[in-house]
N, C-alpha and C positions, 0 to 999 in steps of 0.2 A: 517119654512120649506116651500118650493115651491110646490104648487099643479100644476101638469101638466095635461092638457086635450088636446084632439085632436078634430079637426072639419074640415069639408070640406070647401074649400074657397067659394063654391057656396051657403052655408047656411047663413042665416041672422046673421049679427053680433049682439052681445049682450053686455050689460054693464058688465055682469058677466064673459066675456072672459078674462079680465085682459090684460096682455102684450101679444100681438099677434105676432107670428113669422111664416112667410111663410117658409116652409121646403121642397120646391121643387126646383130642380136645374133649371128647365125650367119654364117660366112664364105660368100660367094656361090658357088653351085654352078658348077663348071667353070671358075672363075677362079683362075689361079695367082697367088700373092702377088706375084711379081716383075712381073706385067703390070698390076696395078691401081695407078694413080697416085692416092695419097691421102696426106694429111698427118697424119690422126688417125683412130682408130677409136673412136667414141663409143658403145660398148655400153651404157653406163650411162644413156643417155637413150632407149633403145629400149623398146617396150612390155614389160611383165613377161611371163615365159614363159607363165603361165596365160592372160593376156589374148591373147597372140599365138596360142596354140594354139586357143583358143575362137573367135577371129575367123576363122582359116583353115579351120575346119570348115564355114563357110558365109559366104563373103565378101560375096556379094550381099545377103543378108538381114540380116546383122549389121553392115553398114558404119556406119550412123548411131549405133548403140549403142556400137560400138567406138570411133568418133571421140570421143564424149563421155567414155567411160571412160579413154581414153588421155590426153585433155586433163586429166582429173582427176588421173591419175597424175603428169603433168608438173607441175601446179600444186602438188602435195604433195611434190615431189622436190627434195631439196637438190642432187642431181646435175644437174638441169636448170638450177638457178640458177648452179652452178659452170660449166656448159657455156656459158651466156650470157656469163659473165665471161670465159671463154676465147676466145670467138669475136668479141666486140665490138670487139676491136682491129683486125680485118680489115675492109676495105671491101667485099669480096665473098667469100661463103662458098657452096660448093656441097655440098649433102647428097646423098650417093651411096647408092642403094638397089638391090636386086636384083629386086624383085617385077615380074612381067609386067603386073600391074595398074597402069596409069599414073595413074588417078584415085583409086581406092580403095586407098590404101596409107598406112602410118604416116608416111612421109616428108612427105606432104602435110599431115597433121595437125601434125607437128613444125614444118614451115615456117610454118604459120599461127600456131602458138604463139609461135615466135621472132619473127615479124613484129609481133606485138602486145606482146612483152615486151622487145624490143631498143630 
């Protein structure tokens, strides 16, 4: 079974991270590509541009609705199914995200989705 963790891209990498997947649609601000330790950039499983922009306009008030809408996008996504097939071979996967919000961010929603579908 695959253990899924999440971590900010700005935190120090660790041997314990396993297979590292960047799960942001945009490259993290201030991060040089040569400094980020990641194995795969999974843009295809991030929230749609419209959903992402809508959510970021008011993170606090829109969190619950965002989480529901993003879960729906994932359930209807062939890319999400392909992503699960890609990562299920690894015992440990770390989802890397850039948001300052540690609780209300798409990586938490994606982790929950993966935990229930792996």
